[in-house]
C-alpha positions in Angstrom: 2.2 -16.2 -15.7 3.6 -17.3 -19.0 5.3 -20.6 -19.4 8.6 -18.9 -20.1 8.3 -16.7 -17.0 7.3 -19.8 -14.9 10.4 -21.7 -16.1 12.7 -18.7 -15.5 11.3 -18.3 -11.9 11.7 -22.1 -11.2 15.3 -22.0 -12.5 16.0 -19.0 -10.2 14.5 -20.8 -7.2 16.6 -24.0 -7.9 19.8 -22.0 -7.3 18.8 -21.1 -3.7 20.9 -22.3 -0.8 19.1 -25.2 1.1 17.6 -24.6 4.5 16.4 -27.1 7.1 13.6 -27.4 9.6 14.3 -28.3 13.2 14.0 -32.1 13.7 10.6 -31.8 15.6 9.1 -30.1 12.5 10.6 -32.3 9.8 7.5 -34.6 9.5 5.2 -31.6 9.0 7.6 -30.1 6.4 7.7 -33.4 4.5 3.9 -33.6 4.6 3.5 -30.0 3.4 6.0 -30.6 0.6 4.0 -33.6 -0.7 0.7 -31.7 -0.4 2.1 -28.7 -2.3 3.6 -31.0 -5.0 0.2 -32.7 -5.5 -1.6 -29.4 -5.6 0.9 -28.2 -8.1 0.0 -31.1 -10.4 -3.7 -30.6 -10.0 -3.5 -26.8 -10.4 -1.8 -27.2 -13.8 -4.5 -29.6 -15.0 -7.5 -27.6 -13.7 -6.4 -24.0 -13.6 -7.2 -24.0 -9.9 -6.1 -21.5 -7.4 -5.0 -21.9 -3.8 -5.9 -19.6 -0.9 -4.4 -18.6 2.4 -6.9 -18.6 5.3 -6.3 -16.3 8.2 -7.3 -16.9 11.9 -10.7 -15.1 11.5 -11.5 -16.9 8.2 -10.3 -14.2 5.9 -9.0 -15.5 2.6 -6.6 -14.4 -0.1 -5.8 -16.1 -3.4 -2.1 -17.1 -3.4 -0.3 -15.6 -6.5 1.2 -18.2 -8.8 4.8 -16.9 -8.1 4.3 -17.2 -4.3 2.9 -20.7 -4.7 6.0 -21.7 -6.7 8.3 -20.2 -4.1 6.5 -21.9 -1.2 6.5 -25.3 -3.1 10.2 -25.0 -3.7 11.1 -24.0 -0.1 9.1 -26.9 1.3 10.8 -29.3 -1.2 14.3 -28.1 -0.2 13.5 -28.2 3.5 11.9 -31.7 3.2 15.1 -33.0 1.6 17.1 -32.0 4.7 20.2 -31.2 2.7 21.5 -28.9 5.4 21.5 -29.0 9.2 19.4 -26.8 11.5 21.5 -24.5 13.5 
């Protein structure tokens, strides 16, 4: 993904409405948000990829666009800017 496309995607993601996790999941959401943020920093430096691992050990490389969306969703949910209904 080009730098311009990445910036355009990130700008689009920033305009999303916030969502919130139920209180019992908030600690996990915050931990995931921090992990994804740290991975994002290291991925940029090392050109690394992340993978999803299924229940039987099957793996799939996570596309950059999906990683960006997942990182943003976790960030928004960790901020608890909305209430869980």
